[in-house]
N, C-alpha and C positions, 0 to 999 in steps of 0.2 A: 523567431526564437525569442524566448524570454530569459534574461540573465537572472541566475539564482544568486551568484556571488562567488567568493573565493572557494577553492577546492576544499578548504577546511570547514566550510559552512554549508550544510549543517554538520556538526561533529558526529562521529560514529555513535550509533545507537539512538539518534534523535530523529524527529520528524517535524516538519513545519508546512504551512500553507504557502504555495507559490502558484499564482495564476489559476486558482481553482483546483489545484491538485495537492495531494499529500506527498511531499518530497522528503526523502529520508536517505540515511546512510547506514548501511549495515553489512558486516562481513566483507568489507573492502570494496563495496560497490554502492553506487547511488541509484535511486529509483524514484519514479513518480507514478502514482496511482490515483484514481478518483477518490473523493473524500468521504463518501457515505458507506458505512458498514451495512452489509446486506441483512443484518439481524434487526436492529431497531433504528438505523440511520445515524448512529453516532458519527461525529466528525473525526475521521481517521488522522487528520493533521494534528490532533491532540494525542495520538497514540505513541507507542514506543516500538523499538525493534528488539526482538528477542535474540538469544544466543544462536539460533538457527538462521537468522537473517529475515525472519517473517515479521510483517507488520502486525502489531497487536492492538486491538480495539481498546480505547480507554474506558469504555463502560462495562463490558462483560468479558473482556479478555479473549474474544475470538481472534484467531490468527490467520493471516493471509500470506500466501506465497506471492512475493512481489514480481516475480517473472511471469507467472501465469494469470495472476489476479484471482486465483481460486482460494477458497477457505480451506485451511489445513487442520484447523481445530475449531470446534463450535464454541458457543458461549459457555462460560464457566458459571459457578455459583448456582443459584436456583435453577437457571435455564438448563444446566447440564443434567438435571434430573427429569426433565420433560421427555417422556418416551418419544423417540423418533425425530426430535427436533434437530439434533446435530446432523444426522444423515440427510435430512430434508434440506437444511441450509447449505451443506456441502454440495449436494446435487444441484441446487439453484445456481451456485457459482460456476458450475461446469457449463451452464447455459448462459448465465449472465455474470461473467467474471468482472472484477473491478477493471475499469478502463486503465490502460497504461500509456505513458509517454516516455520517450527516451530522454535520458539526461546525458549530455555530452560534455566532455572536458576539452577546453581549448585555451592554450596558453595560461594555464593555472586558474581559469575561470570556468564555472559550471553554467550550462544553459539548458533550458527545457525546450526540447524540439517541438515543433508544431504537430498537431494531430495528424496521424497517418492511418489510412484505412479504418476509420471509425474509432481511432484511439488505440488500436492494437499495434504492438511493436512489429516492425519489419524484421525479417530474419537476416 
């Protein structure tokens, strides 16, 4: 396990890089997902967490469900006008979701759990 820091780090709504993963805090829970957006490869550790608790890409505002790793909203701006792009990218993340790792709280400290089952969370 990799230590992330105190339970207050990262603060709610923020994301940062830890051990090759984008680690964030939103809607009262911590998460860790792989760092590359499925659209154009932006570093998701530079993203934000929206009011729904989704991780938002810093480049084109695509959003990801941090529990499933699937895209919930396609890229915004120019890319939102490309016919069929959003459904295509959403479908891609059903097959190739962002990898996830569990973040655990122990005695006021956060830890990133080792990969389990190819990076997918255990139930």
